[in-house]
C-alpha positions in Angstrom: 8.0 6.5 40.8 8.3 3.8 38.1 4.6 3.0 38.6 3.6 6.6 37.9 5.8 6.7 34.8 4.2 3.5 33.6 0.7 4.9 34.1 1.7 8.1 32.2 3.1 6.1 29.3 -0.1 4.0 29.0 -2.3 7.1 29.1 -0.5 8.8 26.2 -2.1 8.5 22.8 -0.3 6.6 20.0 1.9 8.9 17.8 1.8 6.5 14.9 -1.0 6.4 12.4 -1.8 3.7 9.8 -2.6 6.5 7.4 1.0 7.8 7.5 3.4 5.5 5.8 6.5 4.5 7.8 9.8 5.1 5.9 10.3 1.4 5.3 6.8 1.1 3.8 7.3 4.3 1.8 10.5 2.8 0.4 8.6 -0.3 -0.7 5.9 1.7 -2.3 8.5 3.8 -4.2 10.2 0.7 -5.4 6.9 -0.9 -6.5 6.1 2.3 -8.4 9.5 2.3 -10.1 9.2 -1.4 -11.1 5.6 -1.0 -12.3 6.5 2.0 -14.4 9.2 -0.1 -16.1 6.6 -2.8 -16.9 3.6 -0.7 -17.6 1.2 -2.1 -20.1 -2.4 -1.5 -21.1 -5.0 -2.8 -18.8 -8.5 -4.0 -19.4 -11.2 -1.4 -18.8 -13.8 -3.8 -17.5 -12.4 -4.3 -14.0 -14.5 -4.4 -10.8 -14.5 -1.3 -8.7 -12.4 -2.8 -5.9 -10.2 -5.0 -8.0 -7.5 -5.3 -5.3 -9.8 -5.7 -2.3 -8.5 -2.6 -0.6 -11.8 -0.8 0.2 -11.9 0.1 3.9 -8.1 -0.4 4.4 -5.8 2.3 5.8 -3.1 3.8 3.6 -0.6 1.4 5.1 -2.9 -1.6 4.6 -3.4 -0.6 0.9 0.4 -0.1 0.4 1.3 -3.4 2.0 -1.4 -5.3 0.0 -0.4 -3.8 -3.3 3.4 -4.1 -2.8 3.1 -7.7 -1.8 0.9 -8.6 -4.8 3.3 -7.1 -7.4 4.7 -9.8 -9.7 8.4 -10.4 -10.2 8.2 -8.7 -13.6 6.9 -5.4 -12.0 3.3 -5.9 -13.1 0.1 -6.4 -11.2 -2.4 -8.9 -12.5 -5.9 -9.8 -11.4 -6.8 -13.0 -13.1 -5.8 -12.5 -16.7 -6.1 -8.7 -16.6 -3.0 -6.5 -16.4 -3.9 -4.0 -13.6 -0.5 -2.3 -13.4 -1.8 1.1 -14.4 -4.5 1.1 -11.7 -2.1 -0.2 -9.0 0.3 2.6 -9.8 -2.4 5.2 -9.6 -3.4 3.9 -6.2 0.2 3.8 -4.9 0.9 7.3 -6.2 -2.1 8.6 -4.3 -0.9 7.3 -1.0 
């Protein structure tokens, strides 16, 4: 009987999707948005299209990349450019 149960468990599809944020990741995104809004400043308009290198990533991958790249002051920077506004727009869209 345990062998049949194991085979059934292996055959079931995964119920978790990387395009649905887990509660802990959602919490980090919400916190990053709140911090970014406090620190919001103008950004440079001449930024590359994929300034954060998130093209092709799942929503969870994008969330983790952006949350982990937020500075301690609540801003996102790419080189000398303040990219906070763009990061917030991306996070809000998740």
